[in-house]
C-alpha positions as CSV (number, residue, x, y, z in Angstrom):
1,X,97.3,59.1,71.6
2,X,95.5,61.5,73.6
3,X,93.5,60.0,76.3
4,X,91.5,61.1,79.1
5,X,93.2,63.5,81.3
6,X,95.7,64.6,78.4
7,X,97.3,67.8,79.3
8,X,99.5,69.4,76.2
9,X,102.7,70.6,77.3
10,X,102.4,74.2,75.5
11,X,99.6,74.6,77.7
12,X,101.7,74.5,80.5
13,X,103.8,77.3,79.3
14,X,101.3,79.9,79.8
15,X,99.6,78.6,82.9
16,X,100.2,80.9,86.0
17,X,102.6,79.2,88.7
18,X,100.0,77.1,91.1
19,X,100.7,76.1,95.2
20,X,103.0,73.4,96.0
21,X,99.9,71.3,97.4
22,X,98.4,71.9,93.8
23,X,101.6,70.6,92.2
24,X,102.0,67.6,94.0
25,X,98.2,66.7,93.6
26,X,98.5,67.2,89.9
27,X,101.8,64.8,89.9
28,X,99.8,62.3,92.1
29,X,96.9,62.3,90.0
30,X,98.9,61.8,86.7
31,X,100.5,58.8,88.7
32,X,97.1,57.3,89.0
33,X,95.7,58.1,85.6
34,X,98.7,57.1,83.5
35,X,98.4,54.2,80.8
36,X,100.6,52.5,78.7
37,X,99.5,55.0,75.7
38,X,100.4,58.1,77.5
39,X,103.4,57.2,79.7
40,X,105.9,59.2,78.1
41,X,103.8,62.4,77.9
42,X,102.6,61.8,81.5
43,X,106.3,61.4,82.6
44,X,107.3,64.4,80.7
45,X,104.3,66.6,82.2
46,X,105.4,65.2,85.6
47,X,108.9,66.4,85.3
48,X,107.6,69.9,84.3
49,X,105.5,70.1,87.4
50,X,108.4,68.8,89.3
51,X,110.7,71.7,88.1
52,X,107.9,74.1,89.6
53,X,108.2,73.0,93.2
54,X,109.6,75.6,95.3
55,X,112.0,73.5,97.6
56,X,113.5,70.2,98.4
57,X,110.9,69.1,100.8
58,X,108.1,69.5,98.0
59,X,110.4,67.4,95.5
60,X,111.0,64.8,98.2
61,X,107.4,64.1,98.5
62,X,106.8,64.2,94.7
63,X,109.8,61.6,94.2
64,X,107.5,58.5,95.1
65,X,105.4,59.2,92.1
66,X,107.9,60.3,89.8
67,X,110.0,56.9,90.7
68,X,106.7,55.2,90.1
69,X,106.1,56.7,86.8
70,X,109.8,55.7,85.5
71,X,109.1,52.2,86.8
72,X,106.1,51.8,84.9
73,X,107.5,53.3,81.9
74,X,110.7,50.8,82.0
75,X,108.3,47.6,82.9
76,X,105.6,48.4,79.9
77,X,108.7,49.3,77.6
78,X,109.9,45.8,78.6
79,X,106.6,44.0,78.3
80,X,106.5,45.6,74.7
81,X,109.9,44.6,73.7
82,X,108.9,41.0,75.0
83,X,105.9,40.6,72.9
84,X,107.5,41.6,69.7
85,X,110.6,39.3,70.3
86,X,107.5,36.5,70.5
87,X,105.9,37.6,67.5
88,X,108.8,37.0,65.3
């Protein structure tokens, strides 16, 4: 599902590299805007951005948001699985 803030991965390929702070801001923005419907795409997008960070210090700053995205995906997957079990 394409929601507000959706950025196709193909659009990232031709994009000029942006600065460290801009990448961190974009990862942070993804974290706060993600939804159940967009979590998989958002996490993939954030990983691609993370790969563009120039140094370990920048990746360390991004790790909080990356861990948060992974946690949301895990919790929402468990919740969906639990709902499917209750319907049976």
